[in-house]
N, C-alpha and C positions, 0 to 999 in steps of 0.2 A: 214558033211565034216570031214575028218580025221584031228585030232588035230596035230599041229606042235609040235614036241618035243623040249623043251627048256632045254638045259644043263646049270645048274647054277654052275659055278666053285667055289671051296672052296677058297675064297680070304682072309679068316680071317676077320679082321676089315679093310674095304677098306679105303685107305688114303684120298679119296675124299668125304667120308660120311659127310653129313650136320648134325650138332648137333641139337637136339631138343631144343626149347626154345629161349629166346631172345639173341641177340648178337649185340654188337655195330659195327659201321662201321669200327672202328680201328681193332677190333677182327676179322672181316671178312677179312680185308686186310692181317693180320698176317697169318690167315689160308690159304689164297690164295697163299702167298709166300711159305708156306710149301708144298702145293699141287703142285705148279709149280715145285719146286725143286725135288719132288718125281717123277713127270712125266718126267722131263729132264733126270733123272737117268735111268728110265725105257725105255724111247723112245716111239715114236708114228709113225704109218704109215700114218695116216690121221687126220686132225683136221677140223671139220665143225664149222664155225663161224655162230652164230645165233643172229639175231637182232630182238627183239620184236617190231612189227610194231603197228600202231594205231588200227588195226583190230583184235587184240588178236591172232596173228599168228607170226611165225618166217619168216623173210627173211634169206636166207642161202647161204653160199658159201663154197665149199670144198677146202682144201689146203693140199699140201704134208706135212707130219708130220715133216720131217727134216727142211724144209723151215719155217714152223710155229714156231718150237722151236728155230730156229736160230735167227729169226728176228721179226716175227709177234707178239709174246707175248710181245715184248718190244715196237715195233714201230706201231703196228696196221696194218690195211689193208684197202685199198680204196674200197668204194662202192658208187653207184649212190645216189645222194641226194634225188631222188624222193621216196626212200623207206619209208620216213616218211610223205609223202603227197599223195601217190597214193590212188586210190579208192579200194573198195573191189575187183573189177575186174582187178586191177593193171593198171588202166587207169589214166588219168589226168583230171582236171577241169580247167575252165578259171577264177576261183576265184583269184583276184589279191593278196589276202592274202597268197596264196600258191606259188606265182611266184618265190620266192627265191629257192624253191625246184625243180622247173622245169627249166626255163631259159635255160642254156647251158647243163643241165644234167651232171654237174661236179661231183667231188668226195667229199665225206666226209670220215672220218676215223673211222672204227670199231675197238674198243680197247677191246680185250678179258679180261674178269674179271676172273683171275685165280681161285677164290673161286667157280666158277661155273663149272669147268672142270668135265666131267662125261664121262665114257666109253659108247660107243654105244653098247647096248646089242646084242650079236650074231655076233659081228664083232671085233675080237681080234685085238688090235692095233689102232682102230678108236675111236676118242674122240669128244665130243661136248664142245663148250665154248660159253657162252652167253656174248654179247658185249654191252658196252656203245658206244655212238656215239659222235664224236667231229668234228668241222670244221677244215680245214687244219691248222689254226693258233692255234689249241688246245682248243678253246672255246667249251664247251659242247653244243650239239644240244638241245636247250631249250625245244623243243616239243617232244623229244624222251621220250617214257614212262618211261624208267629207269632213265633218268635225272630228270623228274618230281618227281618220288618217292625218289630218293637220296636226293634231296633238302629238301623234307618234313621230311625225317628221320634225316637229319642234324639239322633241326629246332627243332625236338622233343628232340634230344640229348642235345641241348642247354638248353631246359627246364627241363633236368634231366629225360627224359622219353625214354625208349627203348622198343618198342613194340615187341610182339611176335604174329605171324599171322598164321592162318590155313584157307585154302580155301576148300570149298565143291562144286565141280562141278558135275552137273548131265549130263549124256550123254544118248542118245537114239540110240539103235542099230537097223539097218534096213537090211533086206535081199536083194537079187538081184532083187526082185520084188518091192522094195521100201517100203514094209510094215514093221512095227515094228516086232521084233522077238518074241513077245508074243501078244496075242489078247486082253489081259485085263491087268489091273493094277497088279503089282506083289510086292507091298510094303511089305518089310520084308519077302518075300516068300522064301521057299526052293523049293517046287514043283512049276512047271510052268516056271522054268528057265533052263530047260534041253537043249533047243536049244542054250543057251548062254554058257553052260559049257565048250565046247572045247576052245572057245575064251577066257573065263575068266581064264582058267588054264594057257594059254600062257601069258596073261596079268600079272597075279600074278608072274609067273616066270621071265618075262621081268623086272618088277619093282624091284624084289628081286635082280636080277643080277646087275641092275643099282644102287642098294643100295639107292633108293630114299626115303626110310623110310615110307612105307605104314602103315597107322593106321587101316583102316577098309574098308570094301566093302559090299554093300548090294543092293538088288533089290529095286526099287523105285515104286512110286505110279501110273505111267502111263505106257501104253504098251511099252515094249522094253526098259524101262528106268532103268538106273543103276547109282550108285554113288560109286566112289573110292576116298578115302580121305587120304592124306598124313599127317604125324604128323606136329604139329605146329613148326615154326622155325622163324628165322629173316625174316623181311618183304620182302627184295629183294629175298632171297632164296625161300620163299613161292611162290612168283609170278613167278619167273623163273621156279621153279620145277613143278608148276601146268601146265605151258605151255609145259614143257618137257614131263610130264606125258601124256598130250593130244596127243603130237606127237607120243609117243610110243603106246598109245591105238589105234590111227588111223592106224598106221602101222600094228599092230597086226590084227586089224579088216580087213584091206585090204587083208592080206594074207589068210583070211578065206572067202573072197568074201562078206564081210559085210561092211556096211558104219557106221561110228561112227559120230553122229550128235550132235553138241553143239549149235543148235538153241535155242533161248530163249523160243519159243513156237513151238512144233512139230505139234500141231493141236489146234483148238479153244478149250478153256477150259482146256488146259494143260500148264505147265510151267516147264522150266529147269533153275536153278538158279546158281549163284556163291555166296553162303553165305560166308561172311567174318567174321571169329572169330578173335578178336583182344583184347589182354590184354595189360595193361600198367604196365611197370616194371621199377625199377631203374637200373642203370648200373651193379649192382651186381646180378640182376635177381630176386629181390624180388617184388612180386605183389603190386601195389600201389592203388588198388581199394577199400580196406577196408574189403573185405572178404565176405560180405553178399549181394546177388543179390537183396534182397528186400530193402536194405538201403545202396546204394552206398555212399562212402564218398564224401567230397567236390570236390576232384580232379576228380574222375570218374564221379560224377554228372555234373560237368561243362563240361567235355569232351563230355558226353552223350548229354547234352543240345546243344552244338555246332553242333553235328552231326544232331540232330533233326531239328535245325534251318535251316541248309543248304540243307537238303535232297531234298526238292522239287525243289530248284533252280538248283540242280546238276543232274536232271533226265537224261539229255543227256549223262552223264558219266555212269549211271547205265543201261541205255537203249539206246545204240548208233545205233540201226538199227530199221527199220520200223517193223520188226517181233517182236521186244522186246515189242511193245505196245499191241500186242495180249496177251502176258503173263500178262501185267499189267491190262488190261481191263477184261480178262476172266479167267485167270489162278487161280487154287486153291491156297489159301494162298497168293494171290498177295498182296505185301506190300504197297498198295496205301495210306492207312491211316497212317500218320506219328505219331506213338506213340511207347512207350516202355512198356515192362512188364517183370517181373521176371519169368524166365523159361516159357515163353508164346510164343508158336510158331505161334500164330495168330498176334503177334505184329511185326511191321517193324524192331524194334531193341529189341532183347531178351537178357537180362542179364542172363548168364548161368554160371554154376559152382559155386564154393564157395572157400573161402580161397585162396590158391596160384593158383587155376585154374579159378578164377573169370574173366570173359571176356564179351565183347559185341559180340553178333552175329548180324551183320548187314545184313539184308535180302533184301536190295534194288537191288543189281546187278543181271542181268540175266546171263545165261551161256555164252552169247556172249559179255559180257563187257570186256574191256581191263583190266586185273587184276592189273597191275602196276598203271594205272590211277585211278582205283576204290579205291585201298588202299591209294594212295596219297591223293585223295579227302577226304576220311574218316579221315585220319590223320590231314589234314589241317583244316577241319571243327571242329574236336574235339579240336585241339590246339587253335582255335579261341574262342571256348567256355571257355577255361581256361583263355586265355588272357583277355576276356571281363568279367570274373568272373560271368558267367551265372549260374543259379540254374536249376536243373533238374525239369521238370514239374511232376505232380503226375503220377504215373503209370497208364496207360490206357487212359490218356487224349490225345485226338487227337489235334495236334498242327498245322497240315497242311496236304496237300494231294499231292502225286506225280502227275506230269503231266501225263495225260492218252492219249494224242495225241502228235505226234511228233512236230506239229506246236506250241502247248502250251509249250512243253519242250524247243524248240529253243527260243521262246520269253523270257521265264524266264531266260534261261542260258545267253542270250546276253544282257538283260536289267537290271537284278537284280545286286545289288552291290556286293554280296558275291562271286560269281564265280571268278571274276577278282581278288578280294582280296585274295582268297584262292589259286588260281592256277596261277595267273598272266595273264595280258591282252593278251600276245602272245599265251599262251596255249589255252585260251578261244576262241580267234579268229580262231586259227588253228582247234580246235575241231568243232567249229561251221561251218567252211567252209567244212570240211569233212562230217558233218551231212547234210548240204544242198545238197552235192553231192549225199548222200544216198537218200534223198527225191526226187531229180531230177530223179535218176535212177528208183525209185519206180513209179513216175508219168509217166515215159516214157514206162513202161512195160505193156504188155497185158497178163493177167493171165487166168488160167482156170476158176476162179471166174467170170471174165468179160465175157467169152464166155458162161458160164452157164446162167448168168443174161441176156445176149443178146438173148439167146434162149427163155427165158421167155417172152420177149417182142414181139415175132413173132405171 
C-alpha cells in the first residue's frame, strides 16, 4: 500500500512538549498554565476532550475551539456518568455497586488538564486535552483512573518521593486478512519488517509532529509485533501520552488498512505487555535508589518489597480481561513467579540501570491493562512497603505467584486486605464489578474454540 506522506512542520521547540524526567504536581500545574496561555494567544479551531476510561481507552467529545477556550478550560464540560462504569462493549451491568453511574444517566464534569494539551497531527488548529472527572459539586470521581493516580502521586510527594515513569507497550499489526504482518518472530530484526515500513514511517512522523518524545522503536519477538517507547516523564504524562500514542498508532494503521492490536495475548504462547519503568526521585530530581541494582538502598528495597508483597493480590489490575490470563499462563517470560532480579528479564521485577537511571521495571501488566490504574497500584504498593519498613527479599527468591485464572484473581482482589488498603474500598469494588462483567461476557460467548471442540465430539 502506498505510504501516506506526513509533513512535519518546523515548530522549533514546541511549547506543549513534555519534559523528560520527574516533575511534581505543582510543576505540572505551572507548565499547564503556560501552555494554556500560549494556546489562547495562538487560537484553536477544535478541542477534543479525552477521558481515560477503565478499559485503557479514551472517551472523547469534540468542541469548537473558540467555545473551549472561552469557557471549557475554566468550567469543564458535561459528560454522561456511565463513561466510568460501562463495559468493554459500552454496555451496562446490573451490579448494584455501579448503580450510581447508571441511574438517571446524568452528567459529571470533564475538566481539561492544560498540561496535556497536544496538537492533533495532520490537522492544523485541532488539539487534544486529557481530562480529570468531577461530580457536579466539584468532588473528584473517585474511580476515574486519573483520580486514582493523582491521589497516589500526592501521597508519594508527602513522603518526599517524585516518581518518573516510562511505559513499554507492545502492539501487534494485522492485515486485512486478520493475520499478523509477519509470519515469524522479528525480535530486533531489520529484515522481515518490510511490510511494516510504510506504516512505521507514518507513525514516526506523526509522533514527531506531536512532539511526544519517542525514545526507541523495534521489532518484537512474536509475528507482527512491535514496540514503540516514549521517554520517561512524570507519571500522569507517561500514562496519558502512552494512551495518546496508541490512539495515533491505531489511526495511522487504519489509514493503511491495518489493525493495531493491544491484546495481552494475540495467540497461545504469546504475550504483549505494558512494562512499567519507575524510578524514585526527590523533588529536585535526584534518584533516591542508591545507584546499584544489585544492592538497592533501604528506601528502594522497602518500596520493592511492598510491590512484591501486593503483586499477586492485584492481579486483576495487571490482567483485567480474560485474554490477559492466556498471557500469564502460556506467554514467553510471563511474570507469574513474583521475584526480583538485577538486570534479569526473567524476573517479575527487574532492577535496571544504575546511578541516576536506577529504576524498577515492573513486568506484571499486560498491554490491555489500564495504565493509570497500574502505575497507581505500583506506587501504592511500594509506598506501603516503605510505611511498613519492609526489607527486600533476596534476589531470585519467589515470594508469591500471580493468579493464573480470572476466578482466582477476583477472589484474591476482593478478599485480601491489601487491595482495599492500597486503592480504597470504592475503587476495589468498582474494579471487581467491571471484572465480573468481563467474566459474564466471556461465559456468555460462543467461540471458534467451542465450535472446534464440538466437532471433535461428533
